[in-house]
N, C-alpha and C positions, 0 to 999 in steps of 0.2 A: 695144540690148544694151550693157551696161557693159564698158568696156575698162580695162586696167591704167593706173595713173598714168604709168608709163614710156612707154607708147605715146602717151598724150596729149602728153607732153613732146616726143616725136619729131615728132608732127604739127605742133605750134606752131613747132618749130625749122625744119623743112623749109619751112613756109609763110613764115616771116619771114626766116630767114637765107639759105636756098637759093632762095627765090622759086619753089618748085614749085607747079604748079597742083593743084587738088583731086583731079582724076583721076589725076595722077601719084603723088600721095601714097597714094591708095587702092590703086593697082596695086602699088607697091613694098612697102607694108606688108601687102598681102593682106587688106584690109578693104573694106567697102562705102563708096561715096562719100558716102552719107547720114551715116555715122558721122563722117567727116572734117568734113562741113558742120556737124554738131551740135557737135562739139568747138570749131570755130572760132566758131560763133555764141555758145556759152556763154561763151567767153573775151572776147567783145565786139569781135573784130577783123574778123569777116566783114562785119558791117554797115558798119563804117568803110571797109573796102576796097571794098565795092560802091558806096558813096557817091562814091568817088573816080572811078568810071567812069560816064560818062553812060549813061542808060537811057531807053527809050521811055516808061516809066511816070513819070519825074521830073515832067513838067508836071502830072500828075494827083495827085501826092502830097498837096498841100494839101486837095483835095476828099476823098481817101481818109481822111486823118487826121481831118478834121472829121466825116465820116460815122461813123467808128468811135467817136469820142468820144460821139456821140449814141446810137449803136446798137452797143454793144460786141460783141453776139453775132451780128451780121449775118454771114451766110455769105460766103465768098470767091466762091462761084459767083454770088450775087446782086450783089455788088459788081462782079464782072467784067462782068456784063451792063450795069450802070449806067455803068461807065467806057467800055465799047464804044459805048454810045449817045452818048457825049461825044467820040468820035473816036479812042479808043485802038485800036491794031492789033497789039499784042503778043500773045504766046502765053499760054495760060491757066496752064501749069505755072509759068512765071516769075512770073506775077501772084500765084499762091498763095503762093510764097515771100516775095514782098514784103508781102503781107497778114499772114503769120505774123510777120514782123519788126516790123511797125508796130501790130499789134493790142494794145490796152492790156491789161495783166495785172492781175488782181484783187489788191488789197492784202492782204498777209498779216495775218490777224486773231489777236490775242493773247487768251488765255482765262485767267481766274482759276481756281485750284484750288478746287473745290467741296468743302467739308467739312460734315459733318452731325453732329448729336448722337446719342448712343446711343439706339436705339429710335425714331428720328425718321422714317427714310425707308427704303422698300424699292423696288427697281426691277424691273419685270416686262416680259417680252417673249417672243414665239414665235420659234422657229428651225426651219428646214426641214432634215431630215436624210435626204433621199432618199425611197424608197418601200419598202413591204413587200408581198409577193405572198402573199395568203391565198386558197387555192383558185383561183377564177377572178377574184378581185378584186385590183386593184393600188391600194393605199391609201397616202396620204402619211404619212410618219413625222414628226410634229411634236413638238418638244421645248419644254415649258413651263419657263421658267427664271425663278427669283426670287432676288435677292441682297439681303441687308441692307447698306445703304450704309456703315454704320459698321464692322461686323465682317467684312464680305465673306463671310458664311456663305451657301452656295448651296443651293437646293432645285431638284432636277431630276426631271421626270417626263415620259414620252413618251406621246403619244396618237396616234390614227389620223386625226384631223382637228383643226381649230382652231375648232370650233363654240363657241358661248357656253357650253353645258353643260360641255364639257371645260375651257374657260377658268375657270369658277367652281370646278370640281373641282380644278384645279391650285392655286388660291388656298387652298382648304380643306385640301388635302394639306400645303401649306407651313405654314399656321397650326397644324395639329395636330402637325406634326413639330417646330416650334419652341415649341409650347405658348404661343403669343402671336403678335402681329403689330405692325408698325410703324404709326405714326400717319398717314403719308402714303404713298400708292402712286403711283409715277411710271410713266407709260405712254408708249409711242410713240403715234402717231395711228392706232391699230388701230380697225377697225370694231366690235370687241367693246367698245371703250371710248368712242370718239368717233364719233358718227353724222355730224356736220356741223360745219364750222368756217369762220368768216368773220372773219379778224383775231383779235381777242380774244374774239369771241362764239363760245361753244362749246356744242354740244348733245350732252350725254352720252347714252350708251345707258341707257334707263330701267331695264333689268334690272341693270346694273352699279351704278346709283345705289341701287337697292333693296338689293342685296347689300352695298354699302359702308355703308348705314345700319344693316344688321343687325349688321355687325362693327365699326361705329363708326370707320372710317378715312376719310381724305379722298382721293378719286381726283384725280390731277393730271396732265394731259397735258403733254409737253414741247412747246416751240415747233417749228414745221415746219423741217426741215433743220438741226436743232440736235442732232446725235447726241452731242455732248460732254456734254449735260445728263444723259444716261443712259449715260454711258461705262462705268459699273461693270457693268451687265448686258451691255453689248456685249463687254467684256473677259471676262466670265464665260462667255458663249457661245463665244468663241474658245478659252477654256481648256477648255471641255467638248469641243469638236471635237478639240483637239490631245491632251489628256491623258486623255480618257475614251473617246470614240467611235472614234478612229482605230484601225483593225485589230482592232476588238472583234467577237467572235462571240457569238451568242445564239440560243436555240431559238425564242422567240416574244416577244411584247410583255411578258408577265408576267416572263419571265426577264430581259429588258433592264431593266425597271423595278426589279427586285430588285438587279441589279448597280449601277444608278444610285444607289439608296438607300445601298448599302454604300459606294460611292465618295464620296458627299457626306459621310457620317459618318466616313470614313477619310482617304483621300488628300487630298481637297479641304479638309477641316478641319485637316489637319496642315501645310498650307503656311504660309509666313510672311505675316502680315497686311500689306498694302501701306501702311496708315496707321501702323503701328508694327512696324518690322522686327525688333524684339527679342522679339516674342511671336507665337505661332501664332494662326491664325484661331479655333481651338477655345477658346483662353483668352480672346480678346476677346469671342467670342460668349457665353461664360459670364457675363461682366460685363454684356453688353447684354441678355441674356435677362430679367433681373429688371426691366428698364425697358420691356419690351414691353407692349402692351395685352392684358388678359386676354381669353380666348375667352368668347363668350356660352354660355348653358346648353344651347342646341340648335343644331345645324348648319343651315345654309341648304339648303333642298331643291334638288337639282340634277338631278332626273329629267327626261328629255325627254318632252314631251306633244305628241301629234299627232293631229288628227282625220283618220280614214281612212274610205274608202267600201269596203265589202265588195261584190264583184260577184256573179256567178252561182256561182262556185266557193267552197268554204269556206276561203278564205285572205284575209288582209289583207297588203298590201305595206308594208314598213318598211325603210328603209336598204338598198335593193337586194335584199331577200330576202322570201320569202313565209312567213307563219306561219299555222298552221291554226286554225280556229274551229269551233264546232258548226254543222252545216248549217242549223239552225233560225234562224241569225242572218245569213244572207246578205241582200244588197241593203239594208243598213242603214249608217248612219253610226256608227262606233264610235270609241273612243279608245284609242290606244296609249301606254302609259307605260313608259319604258325607262330602265335604268341600264346601266353597262358590262357587267354579267353577265346581265341578265334582261330579257325583254320580256313585258309583261302587256297583255292585250286586255280592255277594259272596255266594257260597255254601260250607261252611266250609272254607278251604283255597283256593278253586278253584275260580278264577275270571270268572264270567259268562258274564258280560257286564260292559262297562264303558261309561257313557253318559255325555254330558254337562248339567249342572244343569239349570232347568227352574224355574222361579219365577211366572209363569202364574198359572192359575187354570183350571183344567180339560184338560190339554194338554197331548198329547201322544208323547213321545220322544222315537224314535225307530231306530234300524238299519234295513235296508231293508232285510238283509240276514236272520234275525229272522223270518220275515213274509214270505219271499219266501220259506224257508224250511217248514213252516207250510202249505202253499198253495200247495206245492208239495205232501204233505201227505193227504190233504183233498180235495175231489172233489168239494165240495160246498163252499170252503173257498174263492174262487175268488169273488163271488157275495157278500158275507158278508164283505169281505175286502173293496170292492168298497163302500158299504153302510156306513161302518165305516169311510172311508176317506171323504165321502160327509158330514157326521155328524160333523166332525171336521172342515171342511172348510166352510160349509153353513148349520147351524143347522136347518133352516126351510125346508131343503130338506126332513127331516123325515115326515113332514106333507104332502108334495107332494107325496112321495112314498106311504104313508098310504092311501091318497085319490085315487091314481092310483090303488092300490090293491083292494079297495072297488068297483071300476069300472070294475075290472077283467082284467086290462092290464098286460102285461108281465113285471114282475119286473126286470128281467135281462136286457131287452131292455131299460127300463126306466133308470136303474142305469148306464148302459154303455153310454147312451146318455148324461146324466148329467155329467158323468166323462169327456167326450170329451169336453163339454162346459166349465167345470172347467179348463181343461188344456189350452183351447184356450183363455178364457176371464179373468180368475182369480177368487179368492174367493169372494171378496167384490161385484163386479158386478153380480156374479151369485146369491148371497144372495138377492140382490135387485130385480133381474129378477124373481126369484122363488116367492118372495112376491107378485109381480105384477100378475104372472100367477095364484096364489092361489086366489088373490082378484077377478080376472076375472072368477074364477071357471073352469079353464082349467088346470088340473094337468098333463101336458104332456111336454116332452122336447121341442117339436116344439113351444109351447107357450113361453117357457123360452127363446128359441133361438130368436124368434121374439122380445121379450122384450129386449134382449141383443143388438140386431141390432138397435133398436130404441135408446137405450142409447148411442151406439157408434155414430150413425148419429147425435144425438142431441149434443154430445160433439165434433163433427167434428174430430173424430179420424180415422186413417187408418184402413183397415180391419185387423183382427188378423192374426197371423202366422198360417198357416195350420198345423194341427196335423200330425205327421209322419204316413206313411202308415202302415197297419198291416204287420206282418212278411210274411204271405202267398202271399201278393201282392208284397211286396218288393223283394221276391225271384225270381219273374218273370223277374225282371230287372237286375239280376246278369249277367255280361258279360260272355259269353261262349267262351272258348279258341278254335280257329279254328285249326283243325288237319292238319298236313303236308300231302301233296298229292304225295310226292316223291315215296312212296312205290307203289302207283297205277301206276305211270309212269314206274317203273321198271317191273311191271307185264306186262304192255303193250308191252314193248320192247322185252321181252322173248317169246312172243306169235306169232305164224305164222299168216300171214294175211289170 
């Protein structure tokens, strides 16, 4: 913890002029003794004072210093064991302080200011911004940040993972926003960019090389542990955290990205350019934009493609969710092609299904026609379909159905009763009511219905809308067309009395 300069002056005066001990100084000033030791060590007087007093470790100092020169990062614990084997009998705490005083410090390294030409370089990196909870899924919130090294124009877009497809989508978004791209892209040693590195030998990700060839730029990774080489994007990420993301509220990912685009075009572009403090980033970017490489005629494809195996049920699993397919294509290897908004399932070149993409976990996204066709072919599918629907809407319904089966109740009746309550009251109230029924030890739809009614009365809500009548009941109310009786009148007229 930092202390005021006046207190440092008091520590040095009490130590030199008054000859107070470290503990005395700490007690009188109301600070920790380690703070006093740190101040005296930084001033260079504690080591000199300690050298004036003989210590058990003094005979071993030449060995310690020689070992630290060869192995600067060797731990004090290991050195203590080595010195103990050579006869040292002092305590480990004092020994650690001695090692800290004699351990060689790395030399401060000076860096040249790196300047680039307009349109020459862009720096790219990912940054982690916590997590988003979507339904039952907890997904990482990743920020893709690109900054032009000359003008410091920033492009920012958030994704729910850092996969290669989103990595390329971030590039394309930046290129389209700027209507061009720089000649060199500087990366950290990301797996999306560099698969393997041994010294100067680098094995790039082949997808990135193909992408760079399409847009005609040079991918260039920085040297390991050389964050200063991509300091512009590091400072841009820090600027995003402090000036954009801090205390920001948003509804969903689309809303956050809309706010990010407005911020990049507004506040971020209106700041002073670090390379030329007399102009704004917006003005410098306008000069640099004409020197950027033009975009090719067609964008690079960034859809995710995955080979999946359909099991016995008419679903395929993709990104933690299940998407329905026609039941005629189960037990086959199919292809899933996905973008951020849509998931398509293909059998070769044949399109089997197209669904909106879900970022939930364990959800079933389906077309009713896929399930209805299966129900038409399976006599027992109706009951299983109802149980499956209940499991998605109210997961603890499985415990109630299991308990009802143990009591010998009719599972079809139980399932249909719960489904009617689901349609009438909704998923969340049903989940709470089932939990109450299980707690009372009555696994029956009647107990669930009573719990739902208590919830409704407590919340002072109106009665729910009545579920539509079954088909065989509804058919009784179909209006019957009355036949005309003219024909009977004609028969009566032609008959003798």
